[in-house]
C-alpha positions in Angstrom: 103.5 97.4 101.9 100.7 100.0 100.4 102.2 102.6 98.4 101.1 106.3 98.1 100.1 107.7 94.7 100.3 111.1 93.1 98.3 112.1 90.1 101.4 111.3 88.2 102.0 107.8 89.6 98.1 107.2 89.1 98.2 107.5 85.7 101.2 105.7 84.8 100.1 102.6 87.3 96.4 102.6 87.7 94.4 104.6 84.8 95.4 107.5 82.6 92.3 109.0 82.1 94.1 112.3 80.6 94.9 110.0 77.2 92.0 107.2 77.7 88.4 108.2 77.6 87.3 104.4 78.2 88.6 102.5 81.1 91.8 100.9 80.4 93.9 99.6 83.5 97.5 100.0 83.4 98.7 97.6 85.8 99.8 94.1 86.0 98.1 92.5 89.0 94.8 93.9 90.5 94.6 96.4 92.6 92.9 98.3 95.7 92.9 102.3 95.6 91.9 103.8 98.6 90.9 107.4 98.7 91.6 108.6 102.0 92.7 112.0 104.2 94.7 112.1 107.4 92.3 113.7 109.4 89.7 110.9 108.5 89.0 108.6 111.6 87.3 105.5 109.7 90.2 106.0 107.4 92.6 105.4 110.2 90.8 102.4 111.3 91.2 101.0 107.8 94.3 101.8 107.2 96.2 98.7 109.2 93.6 96.4 107.6 95.1 97.2 104.2 98.7 96.9 105.4 97.9 93.3 106.1 96.1 92.4 103.2 99.1 94.0 101.3 101.3 91.6 103.0 98.7 88.6 103.0 98.1 89.2 99.1 101.9 90.1 98.3 102.4 89.9 94.6 98.7 89.0 93.9 97.4 92.5 94.5 98.7 96.0 94.7 97.1 98.5 97.2 97.4 102.0 96.5 96.6 105.2 98.5 95.4 108.8 97.6 95.6 111.3 99.8 92.5 113.4 98.9 93.6 116.7 100.6 97.2 116.5 98.3 95.6 115.2 95.0 92.0 117.0 95.0 92.0 116.9 91.3 92.4 112.9 91.2 89.8 112.7 93.9 87.3 114.9 91.7 88.1 112.8 88.7 86.5 110.0 90.4 83.5 111.7 91.9 85.1 111.0 95.8 82.3 112.4 97.8 83.1 110.6 101.2 86.0 109.2 102.6 87.2 106.2 103.0 86.1 105.4 99.4 88.0 102.5 97.8 88.3 101.5 94.4 88.6 97.6 93.4 90.2 97.0 89.9 90.4 93.7 88.4 93.2 92.9 86.0 90.4 92.8 83.4 87.1 94.4 83.7 85.4 97.3 85.2 86.4 98.7 88.6 83.9 98.9 91.4 83.8 101.7 93.9 82.7 101.1 97.6 82.4 103.6 100.4 83.0 103.7 104.0 85.0 101.6 106.6 84.8 97.9 105.4 85.8 95.2 108.1 88.6 92.7 106.8 86.4 89.9 106.2 84.3 92.0 103.9 87.4 93.4 102.1 88.6 89.7 101.7 85.3 88.8 99.8 85.5 91.8 98.0 89.1 90.7 96.6 87.9 87.4 95.8 84.5 88.4 94.2 85.7 91.4 92.5 89.4 90.9 91.8 89.2 87.3 91.7 92.1 87.0 93.8 92.4 84.3 96.5 95.4 83.7 99.1 
């Protein structure tokens, strides 16, 4: 199941950018952070796909959502200018950002290539 993050929970579970200047992932398993807004059509198309992936990869990856309207400071910290934007965060290594509504097969490819996770 996807989990909605606030700035506070993002700092605990993903990356505490207020303390760390260099990237330091706080999680135990790789994750996807979906930056979205309720009014965004493409975001609504991606939401059920992310729910499916969250079930299919349960225990292997976490999928988080950040409402860019409610969490404007968090969106600004990551330079979010268009939504949906997704941050793919491997357990070790640098995160990668994608923009736009990607189809499921492409999201699965990124999960394998960037996060190093298979079903």
